All heavy atoms as an XYZ file, in Angstrom:
897
protein
N      -3.531     34.588     32.181
C      -4.846     35.160     32.062
C      -5.840     34.218     32.719
O      -5.842     33.027     32.459
C      -5.183     35.312     30.577
C      -6.093     36.433     30.297
S      -5.767     36.948     28.612
C      -7.356     36.984     27.978
N      -6.649     34.745     33.574
C      -7.595     33.901     34.297
C      -8.866     33.710     33.472
O      -9.083     34.365     32.459
C      -7.952     34.538     35.657
O      -8.629     35.773     35.408
C      -6.703     34.769     36.497
N      -9.709     32.820     33.966
C     -10.962     32.514     33.279
C     -11.872     33.730     33.217
O     -12.515     33.988     32.205
C     -11.661     31.343     34.004
C     -12.901     30.856     33.335
C     -12.610     30.149     32.018
O     -11.516     29.574     31.885
O     -13.476     30.192     31.140
N     -11.898     34.512     34.278
C     -12.779     35.691     34.283
C     -12.292     36.741     33.289
O     -13.101     37.425     32.653
C     -12.873     36.281     35.697
O     -11.602     36.715     36.129
N     -10.960     36.886     33.141
C     -10.431     37.824     32.156
C     -10.834     37.417     30.746
O     -11.205     38.264     29.920
C      -8.907     37.905     32.243
C      -8.431     38.560     33.533
O      -9.216     39.299     34.156
O      -7.264     38.317     33.901
N     -10.770     36.140     30.460
C     -11.158     35.665     29.139
C     -12.636     35.910     28.881
O     -13.024     36.337     27.794
C     -10.852     34.170     29.012
C      -9.378     33.868     28.912
C      -9.120     32.383     28.765
O      -9.991     31.677     28.232
O      -8.031     31.949     29.170
N     -13.445     35.658     29.887
C     -14.880     35.889     29.737
C     -15.179     37.369     29.517
O     -16.041     37.730     28.715
C     -15.649     35.368     30.961
C     -15.601     33.874     31.136
C     -16.258     33.166     29.970
O     -17.211     33.650     29.391
N     -15.718     31.998     29.620
N     -14.448     38.241     30.226
C     -14.649     39.681     30.051
C     -14.277     40.108     28.638
O     -14.980     40.916     28.013
C     -13.816     40.461     31.077
C     -14.396     40.429     32.482
S     -13.377     41.207     33.762
C     -12.628     42.575     32.971
N     -13.169     39.568     28.119
C     -12.760     39.907     26.760
C     -13.775     39.421     25.731
O     -14.134     40.155     24.793
C     -11.393     39.305     26.446
C     -10.185     40.028     27.025
C      -8.922     39.229     26.773
C     -10.053     41.410     26.432
N     -14.252     38.218     25.900
C     -15.252     37.681     24.976
C     -16.513     38.531     25.010
O     -17.074     38.889     23.969
C     -15.554     36.205     25.309
C     -14.334     35.339     24.977
C     -16.775     35.715     24.548
C     -14.449     33.911     25.459
N     -16.958     38.870     26.196
C     -18.166     39.695     26.332
C     -17.948     41.075     25.714
O     -18.810     41.600     25.012
C     -18.537     39.828     27.815
C     -19.889     40.433     28.028
C     -20.361     40.329     29.484
N     -19.373     39.781     30.394
C     -18.814     40.452     31.402
N     -19.172     41.688     31.661
N     -17.915     39.894     32.176
N     -16.765     41.689     25.937
C     -16.474     43.005     25.386
C     -16.529     42.987     23.864
O     -17.145     43.849     23.237
C     -15.091     43.484     25.856
C     -14.625     44.740     25.176
C     -15.126     45.977     25.553
C     -13.691     44.678     24.146
C     -14.698     47.133     24.925
C     -13.267     45.825     23.516
C     -13.777     47.059     23.905
N     -15.870     41.986     23.253
C     -15.853     41.935     21.797
C     -17.226     41.592     21.227
O     -17.580     42.057     20.137
C     -14.797     40.945     21.306
C     -13.399     41.470     21.440
C     -12.464     40.824     22.226
C     -13.017     42.626     20.782
C     -11.178     41.312     22.351
C     -11.732     43.131     20.890
C     -10.809     42.474     21.690
N     -18.013     40.787     21.945
C     -19.364     40.498     21.472
C     -20.244     41.745     21.504
O     -21.043     41.979     20.600
C     -19.999     39.395     22.325
C     -19.459     38.025     21.964
O     -18.894     37.886     20.852
O     -19.593     37.104     22.790
N     -20.115     42.552     22.549
C     -20.945     43.747     22.687
C     -20.531     44.846     21.714
O     -21.357     45.655     21.290
C     -20.871     44.279     24.122
C     -21.527     43.368     25.130
C     -21.254     43.796     26.562
O     -20.498     44.771     26.771
O     -21.798     43.147     27.472
N     -19.247     44.916     21.350
C     -18.748     46.001     20.501
C     -18.455     45.561     19.071
O     -17.656     46.197     18.388
C     -17.481     46.601     21.128
C     -17.786     47.249     22.456
O     -18.651     48.102     22.542
N     -17.100     46.815     23.500
N     -19.110     44.534     18.624
C     -18.901     44.041     17.258
C     -19.518     45.025     16.270
O     -20.644     45.484     16.449
C     -19.549     42.678     17.091
C     -19.341     42.068     15.724
C     -20.023     40.732     15.642
N     -19.569     39.864     16.712
C     -18.769     38.816     16.555
N     -18.343     38.520     15.350
N     -18.406     38.073     17.569
N     -18.768     45.332     15.203
C     -19.268     46.230     14.171
C     -19.196     45.529     12.825
O     -18.165     44.988     12.456
C     -18.432     47.510     14.107
C     -18.529     48.359     15.349
C     -17.673     49.616     15.229
O     -16.995     49.815     14.240
N     -17.727     50.447     16.251
N     -20.285     45.545     12.113
C     -20.330     44.975     10.775
C     -20.155     46.088      9.761
O     -20.847     47.105      9.810
C     -21.680     44.273     10.532
C     -21.918     43.076     11.416
C     -20.981     41.931     11.120
O     -20.557     41.788      9.960
O     -20.661     41.185     12.060
N     -19.209     45.930      8.857
C     -18.954     46.913      7.818
C     -19.391     46.306      6.495
O     -18.872     45.267      6.074
C     -17.460     47.294      7.772
C     -17.030     47.880      9.106
C     -17.205     48.264      6.624
C     -15.549     48.116      9.213
N     -20.338     46.958      5.845
C     -20.826     46.451      4.564
C     -19.868     46.854      3.460
O     -19.435     47.999      3.372
C     -22.213     47.005      4.282
C     -23.271     46.470      5.229
C     -24.661     46.872      4.790
O     -24.868     47.064      3.582
O     -25.518     46.997      5.662
N     -19.543     45.883      2.620
C     -18.627     46.199      1.529
C     -19.332     46.246      0.180
O     -18.705     46.514     -0.841
C     -17.456     45.229      1.501
C     -17.875     43.813      1.166
O     -19.082     43.532      1.097
O     -16.968     42.987      0.973
N     -20.619     45.975      0.156
C     -21.441     46.043     -1.065
C     -20.827     45.236     -2.213
O     -20.779     45.675     -3.352
C     -21.647     47.499     -1.498
C     -22.435     48.291     -0.475
O     -23.330     47.749      0.165
N     -22.084     49.537     -0.294
N     -20.320     44.053     -1.907
C     -19.755     43.168     -2.918
C     -18.343     43.510     -3.337
O     -17.821     42.933     -4.295
N     -17.682     44.441     -2.626
C     -16.330     44.866     -2.993
C     -15.338     43.710     -2.915
O     -14.529     43.496     -3.818
C     -15.885     46.017     -2.084
C     -14.469     46.430     -2.300
C     -14.109     47.189     -3.402
C     -13.469     46.051     -1.407
C     -12.800     47.567     -3.619
C     -12.156     46.419     -1.611
C     -11.826     47.184     -2.715
N     -15.397     42.951     -1.852
C     -14.455     41.842     -1.656
C     -14.585     40.814     -2.770
O     -13.585     40.331     -3.306
C     -14.691     41.182     -0.288
O     -14.614     42.180      0.718
C     -13.686     40.086     -0.010
N     -15.808     40.504     -3.131
C     -16.030     39.511     -4.184
C     -15.523     40.027     -5.527
O     -14.903     39.280     -6.292
C     -17.519     39.185     -4.282
C     -17.822     38.083     -5.264
C     -19.300     37.743     -5.286
O     -19.960     37.880     -4.246
O     -19.771     37.354     -6.358
N     -15.759     41.293     -5.824
C     -15.280     41.853     -7.095
C     -13.754     41.829     -7.166
O     -13.177     41.488     -8.193
C     -15.797     43.288     -7.269
C     -17.264     43.369     -7.612
C     -17.652     44.772     -8.070
N     -17.223     45.840     -7.171
C     -17.939     46.317     -6.154
N     -19.125     45.800     -5.886
N     -17.471     47.295     -5.408
N     -13.115     42.205     -6.072
C     -11.648     42.216     -6.059
C     -11.095     40.801     -6.201
O     -10.158     40.562     -6.966
C     -11.123     42.888     -4.771
C      -9.624     42.678     -4.622
C     -11.451     44.371     -4.778
N     -11.666     39.852     -5.488
C     -11.150     38.486     -5.548
C     -11.379     37.854     -6.912
O     -10.609     36.989     -7.325
C     -11.769     37.627     -4.454
O     -13.162     37.513     -4.656
N     -12.419     38.264     -7.629
C     -12.632     37.747     -8.982
C     -11.625     38.328     -9.962
O     -11.242     37.670    -10.921
C     -14.047     38.066     -9.463
C     -15.052     37.006     -9.064
C     -16.362     37.254     -9.733
N     -16.974     38.392     -9.038
C     -17.934     39.162     -9.509
N     -18.400     38.949    -10.714
N     -18.418     40.148     -8.813
N     -11.198     39.558     -9.765
C     -10.304     40.210    -10.709
C      -8.829     39.877    -10.465
O      -8.061     39.784    -11.415
C     -10.483     41.728    -10.648
C     -11.823     42.176    -11.190
C     -12.027     43.680    -11.034
O     -11.181     44.351    -10.458
N     -13.140     44.176    -11.531
N      -8.422     39.702     -9.230
C      -7.005     39.533     -8.935
C      -6.391     38.274     -9.537
O      -5.406     38.365    -10.247
C      -6.771     39.564     -7.425
C      -6.831     40.935     -6.780
C      -6.627     40.794     -5.280
C      -5.791     41.858     -7.362
N      -6.917     37.092     -9.263
C      -6.176     35.903     -9.697
C      -6.377     35.519    -11.152
O      -5.762     34.582    -11.606
C      -6.720     34.813     -8.780
C      -8.100     35.231     -8.497
C      -8.063     36.740     -8.458
N      -7.214     36.213    -11.905
C      -7.521     35.757    -13.255
C      -6.268     35.684    -14.132
O      -6.049     34.709    -14.838
C      -8.579     36.643    -13.891
O      -8.080     37.963    -14.046
N      -5.423     36.690    -14.104
C      -4.214     36.689    -14.920
C      -3.241     35.624    -14.419
O      -2.629     34.895    -15.220
C      -3.556     38.060    -14.892
C      -2.338     38.140    -15.778
C      -1.893     39.584    -15.963
N      -0.839     39.667    -16.945
C       0.445     39.762    -16.648
N       0.837     39.785    -15.391
N       1.357     39.839    -17.593
N      -3.107     35.516    -13.118
C      -2.191     34.526    -12.552
C      -2.657     33.109    -12.872
O      -1.836     32.230    -13.172
C      -2.076     34.716    -11.045
N      -3.957     32.873    -12.828
C      -4.480     31.540    -13.133
C      -4.226     31.194    -14.596
O      -3.817     30.080    -14.925
C      -5.991     31.465    -12.789
C      -6.610     30.205    -13.341
C      -6.193     31.533    -11.292
N      -4.447     32.162    -15.490
C      -4.200     31.910    -16.911
C      -2.725     31.598    -17.160
O      -2.394     30.660    -17.887
C      -4.632     33.115    -17.739
C      -6.123     33.269    -17.845
C      -6.486     34.508    -18.650
C      -7.983     34.742    -18.635
N      -8.343     36.000    -19.312
N      -1.837     32.387    -16.571
C      -0.403     32.138    -16.746
C      -0.007     30.786    -16.164
O       0.826     30.074    -16.734
C       0.406     33.261    -16.093
C       0.352     34.622    -16.798
C       1.112     35.658    -15.983
C       0.921     34.519    -18.198
N      -0.589     30.430    -15.041
C      -0.287     29.143    -14.418
C      -0.733     27.991    -15.314
O      -0.004     27.000    -15.475
C      -0.967     29.055    -13.055
C      -0.562     27.816    -12.305
O       0.451     27.200    -12.591
N      -1.371     27.437    -11.331
N      -1.907     28.110    -15.910
C      -2.389     27.049    -16.798
C      -1.513     26.932    -18.041
O      -1.186     25.825    -18.476
C      -3.838     27.317    -17.183
C      -4.786     27.065    -16.044
C      -6.211     27.290    -16.438
N      -7.079     27.100    -15.282
C      -8.282     27.594    -15.176
N      -8.796     28.323    -16.156
N      -9.000     27.377    -14.096
N      -1.148     28.076    -18.615
C      -0.287     28.053    -19.800
C       1.060     27.422    -19.462
O       1.570     26.564    -20.195
C      -0.104     29.488    -20.367
C      -1.426     29.981    -20.957
C       0.995     29.523    -21.416
C      -1.419     31.453    -21.314
N       1.647     27.821    -18.350
C       2.933     27.276    -17.929
C       2.839     25.774    -17.670
O       3.736     25.008    -18.029
C       3.431     28.022    -16.702
C       4.767     27.553    -16.223
C       5.034     26.918    -15.056
C       6.022     27.661    -16.907
N       6.364     26.629    -14.961
C       6.997     27.079    -16.092
C       6.404     28.191    -18.123
C       8.328     27.012    -16.451
C       7.743     28.121    -18.484
C       8.675     27.541    -17.656
N       1.743     25.332    -17.064
C       1.556     23.902    -16.794
C       1.482     23.113    -18.091
O       2.082     22.029    -18.213
C       0.286     23.676    -15.976
O       0.409     24.249    -14.705
N       0.748     23.626    -19.085
C       0.629     22.923    -20.365
C       1.992     22.857    -21.058
O       2.376     21.803    -21.591
C      -0.424     23.622    -21.262
C      -0.363     23.092    -22.682
C      -1.809     23.429    -20.682
N       2.735     23.949    -21.039
C       4.066     23.957    -21.657
C       4.973     22.933    -20.983
O       5.678     22.169    -21.651
C       4.682     25.368    -21.603
C       3.924     26.305    -22.539
C       6.155     25.345    -21.957
C       4.302     27.764    -22.396
N       4.946     22.894    -19.650
C       5.794     21.932    -18.916
C       5.394     20.495    -19.222
O       6.258     19.621    -19.370
C       5.721     22.212    -17.417
S       6.582     23.711    -16.935
N       4.096     20.224    -19.315
C       3.636     18.878    -19.652
C       4.109     18.478    -21.043
O       4.582     17.351    -21.265
C       2.106     18.783    -19.579
C       1.601     18.438    -18.225
C       1.088     19.265    -17.289
C       1.570     17.128    -17.645
N       0.740     18.564    -16.169
C       1.015     17.250    -16.364
C       1.949     15.877    -18.101
C       0.847     16.164    -15.521
C       1.778     14.792    -17.261
C       1.235     14.948    -15.983
N       3.985     19.384    -22.011
C       4.396     19.071    -23.385
C       5.896     18.801    -23.446
O       6.337     17.817    -24.062
C       3.986     20.217    -24.332
C       2.462     20.251    -24.481
C       4.652     20.065    -25.688
C       1.946     21.471    -25.208
N       6.694     19.645    -22.798
C       8.147     19.449    -22.795
C       8.504     18.141    -22.082
O       9.366     17.381    -22.543
C       8.851     20.658    -22.131
C      10.316     20.369    -21.872
C       8.691     21.896    -22.999
N       7.839     17.868    -20.965
C       8.122     16.636    -20.229
C       7.781     15.391    -21.012
O       8.563     14.419    -21.043
N       6.638     15.397    -21.693
C       6.247     14.233    -22.494
C       7.191     14.066    -23.685
O       7.603     12.943    -24.007
C       4.774     14.371    -22.946
C       3.850     14.225    -21.730
C       4.421     13.344    -24.003
C       2.405     14.569    -21.998
N       7.542     15.166    -24.332
C       8.479     15.085    -25.453
C       9.828     14.548    -24.993
O      10.433     13.686    -25.653
C       8.638     16.463    -26.100
N      10.321     15.037    -23.858
C      11.598     14.573    -23.325
C      11.534     13.092    -22.968
O      12.480     12.338    -23.204
C      11.968     15.408    -22.097
C      13.350     15.169    -21.594
C      14.452     15.586    -22.321
C      13.562     14.523    -20.384
C      15.740     15.361    -21.856
C      14.833     14.291    -19.913
C      15.923     14.711    -20.653
N      10.389     12.656    -22.412
C      10.204     11.254    -22.051
C      10.344     10.358    -23.282
O      11.046      9.345    -23.255
C       8.824     11.068    -21.406
C       8.495      9.657    -21.037
C       9.027      9.081    -19.902
C       7.643      8.912    -21.827
C       8.723      7.777    -19.555
C       7.328      7.607    -21.496
C       7.871      7.036    -20.353
N       9.692     10.741    -24.375
C       9.765      9.905    -25.572
C      11.099     10.043    -26.294
O      11.572      9.079    -26.901
C       8.600     10.220    -26.508
C       7.299      9.631    -26.029
C       6.297     10.451    -25.565
C       7.100      8.270    -26.021
C       5.107      9.916    -25.112
C       5.921      7.719    -25.574
C       4.910      8.549    -25.113
N      11.725     11.219    -26.252
C      13.032     11.387    -26.878
C      14.094     10.533    -26.194
O      15.026     10.039    -26.834
C      13.460     12.861    -26.837
C      12.768     13.720    -27.856
S      13.114     15.487    -27.736
C      14.767     15.584    -27.179
N      13.982     10.345    -24.905
C      14.954      9.565    -24.146
C      14.544      8.099    -24.003
O      15.092      7.374    -23.173
C      15.138     10.166    -22.744
C      15.745     11.522    -22.750
S      17.433     11.386    -23.328
C      17.641     12.945    -24.114
N      13.585      7.663    -24.815
C      13.100      6.283    -24.798
C      12.656      5.882    -23.393
O      13.111      4.892    -22.818
C      14.158      5.325    -25.333
C      13.615      3.920    -25.559
O      12.413      3.805    -25.874
O      14.383      2.954    -25.389
N      11.754      6.662    -22.833
C      11.278      6.428    -21.474
C      10.570      5.104    -21.301
O      10.723      4.436    -20.289
N       9.813      4.689    -22.339
C       9.103      3.412    -22.241
C      10.096      2.261    -22.153
O       9.945      1.354    -21.322
C       8.144      3.242    -23.443
C       7.464      1.891    -23.405
C       7.104      4.348    -23.467
N      11.120      2.294    -22.989
C      12.138      1.240    -22.948
C      12.896      1.234    -21.630
O      13.209      0.169    -21.085
N      13.188      2.426    -21.101
C      13.891      2.512    -19.819
C      13.039      1.929    -18.688
O      13.553      1.197    -17.833
C      14.248      3.970    -19.516
C      15.232      4.581    -20.477
C      16.604      3.949    -20.364
O      17.015      3.528    -19.296
N      17.294      3.859    -21.484
N      11.753      2.271    -18.681
C      10.863      1.729    -17.649
C      10.775      0.211    -17.779
O      10.774     -0.515    -16.771
C       9.473      2.386    -17.736
C       9.572      3.852    -17.291
C       8.445      1.647    -16.888
C       8.304      4.638    -17.453
N      10.707     -0.281    -19.005
C      10.664     -1.735    -19.237
C      11.917     -2.410    -18.693
O      11.839     -3.437    -18.009
C      10.492     -2.006    -20.732
C      10.442     -3.457    -21.092
C       9.320     -4.232    -20.818
C      11.528     -4.061    -21.712
C       9.284     -5.568    -21.153
C      11.503     -5.400    -22.052
C      10.378     -6.151    -21.768
O      10.337     -7.481    -22.089
N      13.085     -1.836    -18.980
C      14.340     -2.424    -18.508
C      14.440     -2.398    -16.984
O      14.877     -3.370    -16.361
C      15.532     -1.693    -19.123
C      15.738     -1.995    -20.575
C      16.923     -1.245    -21.156
O      17.529     -0.419    -20.482
N      17.252     -1.538    -22.409
N      14.046     -1.290    -16.375
C      14.087     -1.201    -14.915
C      13.120     -2.206    -14.294
O      13.434     -2.860    -13.291
C      13.774      0.238    -14.449
C      13.527      0.297    -12.959
C      14.896      1.179    -14.843
N      11.948     -2.361    -14.903
C      10.990     -3.347    -14.400
C      11.549     -4.756    -14.459
O      11.392     -5.538    -13.510
N      12.205     -5.099    -15.571
C      12.815     -6.426    -15.683
C      13.920     -6.621    -14.644
O      14.041     -7.700    -14.047
C      13.382     -6.642    -17.084
C      12.367     -6.907    -18.193
C      13.076     -7.057    -19.532
C      11.554     -8.147    -17.884
N      14.734     -5.592    -14.425
C      15.789     -5.699    -13.417
C      15.206     -5.916    -12.024
O      15.713     -6.742    -11.246
C      16.665     -4.447    -13.435
C      17.623     -4.311    -14.616
C      18.320     -2.951    -14.579
C      18.646     -5.430    -14.581
N      14.154     -5.195    -11.703
C      13.529     -5.352    -10.381
C      12.948     -6.747    -10.232
O      13.133     -7.411     -9.192
C      12.451     -4.271    -10.170
C      13.109     -2.903    -10.012
C      11.584     -4.594     -8.955
C      12.139     -1.749     -9.961
N      12.263     -7.239    -11.262
C      11.691     -8.595    -11.193
C      12.784     -9.634    -11.040
O      12.677    -10.567    -10.221
C      10.820     -8.864    -12.445
C       9.549     -8.005    -12.388
C      10.470    -10.339    -12.553
C       8.725     -8.032    -13.651
N      13.875     -9.490    -11.793
C      14.989    -10.443    -11.678
C      15.608    -10.415    -10.288
O      15.954    -11.471     -9.730
C      16.056    -10.151    -12.731
C      15.621    -10.556    -14.119
O      14.760    -11.423    -14.274
N      16.196     -9.926    -15.119
N      15.769     -9.232     -9.730
C      16.335     -9.130     -8.381
C      15.418     -9.773     -7.342
O      15.877    -10.475     -6.438
C      16.583     -7.670     -8.018
C      17.750     -7.041     -8.742
C      19.076     -7.651     -8.337
O      19.281     -7.949     -7.145
O      19.913     -7.838     -9.235
N      14.128     -9.552     -7.448
C      13.181    -10.139     -6.489
C      13.170    -11.651     -6.616
O      13.197    -12.370     -5.606
C      11.763     -9.539     -6.688
C      10.723    -10.314     -5.903
C      11.744     -8.081     -6.289
N      13.147    -12.140     -7.844
C      13.160    -13.600     -8.044
C      14.453    -14.194     -7.499
O      14.444    -15.233     -6.820
C      12.964    -13.937     -9.543
C      13.273    -15.400     -9.827
C      11.557    -13.592     -9.975
N      15.581    -13.548     -7.753
C      16.854    -14.043     -7.233
C      16.896    -14.031     -5.719
O      17.418    -14.946     -5.087
N      16.336    -12.981     -5.121
C      16.326    -12.903     -3.669
C      15.459    -14.013     -3.069
O      15.840    -14.659     -2.096
C      15.788    -11.538     -3.227
C      15.747    -11.360     -1.722
S      14.913     -9.850     -1.235
C      13.247    -10.185     -1.724
N      14.280    -14.239     -3.662
C      13.377    -15.252     -3.122
C      13.968    -16.643     -3.285
O      13.874    -17.474     -2.378
C      11.989    -15.143     -3.803
C      11.109    -16.331     -3.466
C      11.308    -13.848     -3.394
N      14.604    -16.915     -4.417
C      15.159    -18.259     -4.627
C      16.386    -18.521     -3.764
O      16.710    -19.679     -3.492
C      15.539    -18.475     -6.107
O      16.447    -17.459     -6.512
C      14.309    -18.458     -6.977
N      17.074    -17.481     -3.319
C      18.257    -17.688     -2.496
C      17.934    -17.772     -1.008
O      18.825    -17.983     -0.194
C      19.268    -16.560     -2.726
O      18.749    -15.357     -2.217
N      16.672    -17.629     -0.631
C      16.298    -17.671      0.791
C      16.328    -19.103      1.309
O      15.929    -20.040      0.619
C      14.891    -17.108      1.008
C      14.767    -15.635      0.854
S      13.044    -15.205      1.056
C      13.182    -13.734      1.998
N      16.776    -19.227      2.533
C      16.743    -20.510      3.219
C      15.585    -20.432      4.209
O      15.698    -19.823      5.269
C      18.066    -20.771      3.939
C      18.057    -22.099      4.655
O      17.176    -22.921      4.436
N      19.042    -22.303      5.519
N      14.475    -21.012      3.847
C      13.278    -20.906      4.674
C      13.226    -22.052      5.681
O      12.435    -22.976      5.583
C      12.028    -20.895      3.790
C      11.933    -19.728      2.824
C      10.709    -19.872      1.940
C      11.896    -18.418      3.573
N      14.081    -21.978      6.672
C      14.072    -22.984      7.728
C      13.069    -22.571      8.794
O      12.463    -21.512      8.744
C      15.470    -23.133      8.333
O      15.814    -21.922      8.991
N      12.927    -23.388      9.792
C      11.979    -23.131     10.872
C      12.363    -21.872     11.639
O      11.505    -21.095     12.041
C      11.922    -24.337     11.813
C      11.009    -24.110     12.988
C       9.633    -24.106     12.822
C      11.536    -23.894     14.260
C       8.802    -23.893     13.903
C      10.705    -23.688     15.332
C       9.331    -23.690     15.162
N      13.650    -21.631     11.825
C      14.079    -20.483     12.612
C      13.763    -19.157     11.916
O      13.377    -18.190     12.546
C      15.574    -20.583     12.930
C      15.880    -21.750     13.830
C      16.581    -22.842     13.361
C      15.444    -21.750     15.152
C      16.858    -23.919     14.183
C      15.713    -22.831     15.978
C      16.406    -23.909     15.498
O      16.664    -24.966     16.309
N      13.936    -19.117     10.588
C      13.613    -17.871      9.892
C      12.102    -17.621      9.925
O      11.658    -16.479     10.001
C      14.129    -17.901      8.456
O      13.501    -18.928      7.727
N      11.301    -18.703      9.879
C       9.856    -18.545     10.011
C       9.502    -17.979     11.375
O       8.665    -17.075     11.499
C       9.149    -19.887      9.786
C       7.675    -19.826     10.054
C       6.818    -19.205      9.159
C       7.138    -20.373     11.222
C       5.464    -19.137      9.415
C       5.787    -20.304     11.479
C       4.942    -19.692     10.581
N      10.141    -18.462     12.411
C       9.893    -17.961     13.767
C      10.331    -16.500     13.886
O       9.675    -15.697     14.547
C      10.633    -18.826     14.802
C      10.039    -20.205     14.962
S       8.310    -20.184     15.450
C       8.441    -19.559     17.096
N      11.441    -16.136     13.251
C      11.905    -14.753     13.310
C      10.910    -13.820     12.632
O      10.600    -12.737     13.145
C      13.279    -14.637     12.645
N      10.374    -14.230     11.502
C       9.366    -13.415     10.812
C       8.112    -13.310     11.662
O       7.513    -12.231     11.787
C       9.055    -13.997      9.413
C       7.852    -13.325      8.789
C      10.263    -13.882      8.513
N       7.702    -14.401     12.256
C       6.512    -14.401     13.113
C       6.703    -13.487     14.319
O       5.825    -12.690     14.663
C       6.194    -15.831     13.559
C       4.914    -16.003     14.369
C       3.711    -15.610     13.524
C       4.775    -17.437     14.840
N       7.861    -13.555     14.955
C       8.141    -12.678     16.094
C       8.196    -11.213     15.663
O       7.731    -10.330     16.386
C       9.446    -13.092     16.765
C       9.383    -14.377     17.582
C      10.779    -14.747     18.071
C       8.439    -14.211     18.755
N       8.745    -10.953     14.493
C       8.786     -9.587     13.981
C       7.379     -9.054     13.756
O       7.071     -7.912     14.111
C       9.586     -9.533     12.679
C       9.651     -8.161     12.003
C      10.418     -7.177     12.875
C      10.276     -8.279     10.635
N       6.507     -9.846     13.176
C       5.125     -9.422     12.961
C       4.406     -9.167     14.287
O       3.654     -8.190     14.421
C       4.367    -10.464     12.133
C       4.790    -10.593     10.670
C       4.069    -11.743     10.011
C       4.541     -9.297      9.933
N       4.622    -10.033     15.271
C       4.007     -9.834     16.590
C       4.525     -8.553     17.228
O       3.765     -7.769     17.795
C       4.265    -11.061     17.488
C       3.487    -12.264     16.972
C       3.894    -10.757     18.947
C       3.837    -13.563     17.653
N       5.829     -8.310     17.121
C       6.411     -7.093     17.668
C       5.841     -5.853     16.988
O       5.474     -4.878     17.657
C       7.931     -7.124     17.516
C       8.675     -5.877     17.989
C       8.531     -5.731     19.493
C      10.122     -5.942     17.583
N       5.744     -5.878     15.661
C       5.192     -4.731     14.935
C       3.739     -4.485     15.309
O       3.312     -3.332     15.485
C       5.338     -4.950     13.426
C       6.771     -4.864     12.947
S       7.015     -5.366     11.232
C       5.915     -4.285     10.366
N       2.960     -5.552     15.458
C       1.554     -5.399     15.843
C       1.439     -4.828     17.252
O       0.593     -3.964     17.517
C       0.836     -6.744     15.744
N       2.291     -5.275     18.157
C       2.209     -4.759     19.526
C       2.620     -3.290     19.586
O       2.039     -2.519     20.348
C       3.065     -5.606     20.466
O       4.421     -5.540     20.087
N       3.597     -2.877     18.789
C       3.979     -1.464     18.754
C       2.829     -0.625     18.214
O       2.519      0.447     18.733
C       5.268     -1.271     17.919
C       5.524      0.197     17.619
C       6.451     -1.875     18.638
N       2.142     -1.116     17.172
C       1.006     -0.389     16.605
C      -0.115     -0.275     17.636
O      -0.713      0.797     17.784
C       0.519     -1.104     15.338
C      -0.586     -0.392     14.650
C      -0.126      0.947     14.142
C      -1.228      1.610     13.360
N      -0.878      2.959     12.939
N      -0.397     -1.356     18.344
C      -1.449     -1.315     19.378
C      -1.066     -0.343     20.468
O      -1.907      0.426     20.973
C      -1.695     -2.735     19.957
C      -2.547     -2.686     21.195
C      -2.327     -3.611     18.885
N       0.210     -0.305     20.833
C       0.679      0.633     21.854
C       0.465      2.087     21.406
O      -0.004      2.922     22.164
C       2.161      0.368     22.161
C       2.769      1.361     23.111
C       2.489      1.317     24.465
C       3.631      2.347     22.638
C       3.043      2.219     25.341
C       4.194      3.269     23.503
C       3.901      3.204     24.865
O       4.455      4.122     25.715
N       0.813      2.376     20.142
C       0.643      3.746     19.634
C      -0.839      4.117     19.555
O      -1.198      5.268     19.796
C       1.310      3.901     18.276
C       2.791      4.024     18.368
N       3.402      5.134     18.888
C       3.790      3.184     18.042
C       4.703      4.979     18.858
N       4.968      3.784     18.338
N      -1.683      3.164     19.196
C      -3.120      3.445     19.162
C      -3.631      3.717     20.565
O      -4.457      4.603     20.783
C      -3.885      2.283     18.486
C      -3.558      2.262     17.003
C      -5.380      2.401     18.716
C      -4.107      1.041     16.274
N      -3.139      2.958     21.547
C      -3.584      3.143     22.930
C      -3.160      4.483     23.488
O      -3.873      5.105     24.267
C      -3.039      2.006     23.800
N      -1.987      4.976     23.072
C      -1.506      6.285     23.553
C      -2.375      7.395     22.992
O      -2.720      8.344     23.696
C      -0.041      6.482     23.170
C       0.851      5.582     24.000
C       0.382      7.933     23.359
C       2.311      5.657     23.622
N      -2.715      7.315     21.708
C      -3.514      8.365     21.086
C      -4.907      8.316     21.632
O      -5.568      9.188     21.933
C      -3.537      8.215     19.570
C      -2.147      8.464     18.979
O      -1.358      9.159     19.626
O      -1.894      7.960     17.872
């Protein structure tokens, strides 16, 4: 489609535009349609929240989260204490950071 065809179509639709008055029909319909669905959705959401919270406490969710947190902290501490932080590993981390920064700058430059 050429530029002149597009301009002709735009001009045609602008000249033949018709406004149809709905006298508030659309607003009345949109107010009535979702009311039942919204109420059911809210009721269902509250029921799911109550069941989820009850299940969380029945399964000792707080204790489970506490135990998982302790395991994660122990693993991180063990990993950090087992690292050999020599000069070469410092250089590798530094080169990795420079590489990541240059890739980010490259992606920003492309966009």
